[in-house]
C-alpha positions in Angstrom: 57.7 9.8 -50.7 54.7 12.4 -51.1 54.8 15.9 -51.2 54.2 16.6 -47.6 57.2 13.9 -46.6 59.2 15.8 -48.9 58.9 19.2 -47.4 59.6 17.5 -43.8 62.5 16.3 -45.1 63.9 19.6 -46.4 63.1 21.3 -43.4 64.7 18.4 -41.6 68.1 18.6 -43.8 67.8 22.3 -43.3 67.2 22.5 -39.6 64.3 24.6 -39.9 61.1 24.2 -38.2 58.4 26.6 -39.9 56.9 26.5 -43.4 57.5 30.0 -43.8 61.6 29.4 -43.5 60.8 26.9 -46.9 59.9 29.9 -49.0 63.4 31.0 -49.8 65.3 27.5 -50.4 62.5 26.2 -52.5 62.2 29.5 -54.3 58.5 29.8 -53.3 55.8 32.1 -52.0 53.7 31.6 -48.7 50.6 30.7 -50.4 52.4 28.0 -52.8 54.1 26.4 -49.6 50.3 26.5 -48.4 48.8 25.1 -51.6 51.5 22.1 -51.1 50.6 21.4 -47.4 46.8 21.4 -48.5 46.9 18.9 -50.9 48.8 20.1 -53.8 51.7 18.6 -55.6 55.2 20.0 -56.5 56.1 21.3 -60.2 59.1 19.5 -61.7 61.1 22.9 -61.0 60.1 22.8 -57.1 60.9 18.9 -57.0 64.3 19.8 -58.6 64.9 22.2 -55.8 63.5 19.8 -53.0 66.1 17.3 -54.6 68.9 19.6 -54.7 68.6 20.2 -51.2 68.2 16.6 -50.3 71.4 15.8 -52.6 69.2 13.4 -55.0 68.7 12.9 -58.2 65.8 15.5 -59.6 64.1 12.5 -61.1 63.2 10.5 -58.6 61.4 13.4 -56.9 59.9 14.5 -60.1 58.8 10.7 -60.8 57.1 10.7 -57.1 55.1 14.0 -58.0 53.9 12.3 -61.4 53.0 9.3 -59.1 51.0 11.3 -56.7 49.3 13.5 -59.0 47.8 10.2 -61.0 44.2 10.1 -61.4 43.5 6.6 -61.6 45.3 3.3 -60.1 46.5 2.0 -63.8 48.2 5.5 -64.3 49.6 5.2 -60.7 51.0 1.8 -61.1 52.7 2.9 -64.6 54.4 5.6 -62.6 55.3 3.6 -59.8 57.0 0.8 -62.2 58.9 3.7 -63.9 60.0 5.1 -60.5 61.3 1.5 -59.5 63.3 1.2 -62.9 64.8 4.6 -62.7 65.8 4.1 -59.2 67.4 0.9 -60.2 69.2 2.0 -63.1 70.4 5.1 -61.4 73.3 3.8 -59.8 74.4 1.9 -62.6 74.6 5.3 -64.7 76.7 6.5 -62.4 79.2 3.5 -62.4 78.0 2.0 -59.2 76.4 -1.7 -58.9 73.2 -2.2 -57.9 72.9 -4.6 -54.8 
């Protein structure tokens, strides 16, 4: 997912409709939310807050943000590969089998 999708998913999870209401749960300012909506990407700290709200492993959101920040297709491809590997191995680390 990208930043926009994560923000929208947090809003849906919390049952809020405005970006203004995202400030408190994500510990951000109004201008920070605006920057994210206009092409910015989340810091690792914000990614961790998003993951907490969405009950996800923070590494998945952080990896998505690194993939989104990649400057070249080759760099993006590397982050994509790391993301897929992490997503595959995470259930094993939690004692579950991967389907």
